[in-house]
C-alpha positions as CSV (number, residue, x, y, z in Angstrom):
1,M,0.0,0.0,0.0
2,A,1.3,3.5,-0.9
3,K,2.1,6.0,1.8
4,I,-0.3,8.9,1.7
5,C,0.4,12.6,1.9
6,G,-2.7,14.4,3.2
7,I,-3.3,18.0,2.5
8,D,-5.8,20.5,4.1
9,E,-6.0,24.2,4.9
10,A,-7.2,26.6,7.5
11,G,-8.1,30.3,7.2
12,R,-10.0,30.0,4.0
13,G,-12.4,33.0,3.9
14,A,-11.1,34.4,7.2
15,L,-11.4,38.2,7.7
16,A,-7.9,38.4,9.1
17,G,-4.7,36.5,9.1
18,P,-3.1,34.1,6.6
19,L,-4.2,31.1,4.7
20,S,-2.4,28.1,6.2
21,V,-2.0,25.0,4.0
22,A,-0.4,21.8,5.4
23,A,0.8,18.6,3.9
24,C,1.5,15.6,6.1
25,V,2.9,12.0,5.8
26,L,2.5,10.0,9.0
27,N,5.3,7.7,9.9
28,S,3.3,5.9,12.6
29,E,-0.4,5.6,13.6
30,I,-1.8,8.3,15.9
31,S,-5.0,7.6,17.7
32,G,-7.7,10.3,18.0
33,L,-7.1,12.0,14.6
34,N,-10.1,13.7,13.1
35,D,-11.2,16.9,11.3
36,S,-9.6,19.7,13.3
37,K,-13.0,21.5,13.5
38,K,-14.4,18.5,15.4
39,L,-11.7,18.6,18.1
40,T,-11.3,20.9,21.1
41,A,-8.4,23.4,21.0
42,K,-6.7,21.4,23.8
43,R,-7.0,18.1,21.9
44,R,-5.7,19.8,18.7
45,E,-2.6,21.0,20.6
46,E,-1.9,17.6,22.1
47,L,-2.3,15.9,18.6
48,F,-0.2,18.7,17.0
49,K,2.8,17.7,19.3
50,E,2.4,14.0,18.4
51,I,2.0,14.8,14.7
52,T,5.1,17.0,14.5
53,K,7.2,14.3,16.3
54,S,6.1,11.4,14.1
55,S,5.6,12.7,10.6
56,N,7.1,14.5,7.6
57,F,5.2,17.7,6.9
58,L,5.3,21.1,5.3
59,I,3.1,24.2,6.1
60,A,2.7,27.0,3.6
61,Y,1.3,30.4,4.5
62,F,-0.2,33.0,2.2
63,S,-0.7,36.5,3.6
64,N,-3.8,38.6,3.1
65,A,-1.8,40.7,0.6
66,Q,-0.8,37.6,-1.4
67,I,-4.4,36.4,-1.4
68,D,-5.6,39.8,-2.6
69,E,-2.9,40.0,-5.3
70,L,-3.0,36.4,-6.6
71,G,-6.4,35.2,-5.6
72,L,-7.3,32.3,-3.2
73,S,-7.3,29.7,-6.0
74,E,-3.8,30.6,-7.2
75,C,-2.5,30.5,-3.6
76,L,-4.0,27.0,-3.2
77,R,-2.6,25.9,-6.6
78,R,0.9,27.0,-5.6
79,A,0.7,25.2,-2.3
80,L,-0.5,22.0,-4.0
81,K,2.2,22.2,-6.6
82,L,4.9,22.7,-3.9
83,F,3.6,19.7,-1.9
84,K,3.2,17.5,-5.0
85,A,6.9,18.2,-5.9
86,H,8.1,17.7,-2.3
87,F,6.1,14.5,-1.7
88,E,6.5,13.2,-5.3
89,D,6.8,9.5,-4.1
90,F,3.5,9.6,-2.2
91,E,-0.1,9.3,-3.1
92,I,-1.5,12.8,-2.4
93,I,-5.1,13.3,-1.1
94,Y,-6.4,16.9,-0.8
95,D,-9.5,17.6,1.3
96,G,-12.1,19.0,-1.1
97,N,-13.3,18.4,-4.7
98,L,-11.0,20.7,-6.7
99,D,-7.4,19.9,-7.5
100,Y,-6.7,23.4,-9.1
101,G,-5.2,21.7,-12.2
102,V,-2.4,20.1,-10.3
103,G,-3.3,16.5,-10.9
104,I,-3.8,15.1,-7.4
105,T,-6.5,13.1,-5.8
106,T,-9.3,15.0,-4.1
107,M,-11.9,13.7,-1.6
108,I,-14.7,15.6,0.1
109,K,-14.5,15.4,3.9
110,A,-11.2,13.6,3.7
111,D,-10.2,15.4,6.9
112,G,-12.5,13.1,8.8
113,K,-11.8,9.9,6.7
114,V,-8.0,9.8,6.0
115,A,-5.6,9.9,8.9
116,S,-2.9,11.9,7.1
117,V,-5.5,14.5,5.9
118,S,-6.8,14.7,9.5
119,A,-3.2,15.4,10.6
120,A,-2.8,18.0,8.0
121,S,-6.0,19.6,9.1
122,I,-4.7,19.8,12.6
123,L,-1.3,21.2,11.5
124,A,-2.9,23.9,9.4
125,K,-5.4,24.9,12.1
126,V,-3.0,24.9,15.1
127,S,-0.2,26.7,13.3
128,R,-2.6,29.4,12.1
129,D,-4.2,29.7,15.5
130,R,-0.8,30.2,17.1
131,L,0.1,32.9,14.6
132,M,-3.2,34.7,15.3
133,S,-2.7,34.4,19.1
134,G,0.7,36.0,18.7
135,W,-0.7,38.8,16.7
136,D,-3.4,39.4,19.2
137,K,-0.8,40.7,21.6
138,F,0.1,43.4,19.1
139,Y,-3.5,44.1,18.0
140,P,-5.7,43.3,21.1
141,A,-8.6,45.4,19.9
142,Y,-9.4,42.9,17.1
143,G,-10.0,40.0,19.5
């Protein structure tokens, strides 16, 4: 069976902050993985630590300026191309139904069905949340 590289993103359509796109290949089984939106913040943090210790992963960020200039679709296409090149020896599964012309496998709700996509979902969400929490110290009025 081929090793799977899962891909998911966080921050799509957000009013502030970057788009975070993560790709993850798990090197061992991790119990409790699921769509990041179905986990508590505490559980996501716990799983984030496990995932980062036992996987190969990349996280790409696109600023609001990049999204405004390039468009969301182009940012996602660039991330997918990067991940496809980096993880070329793996089967790639992206959460959703559009591959942005990159030629990878897509699956709706993969973040709740495929462990490596669940892990990517958690990596994208937690890393983005950490950035936003850090920025909150500089811009507390935004909440």
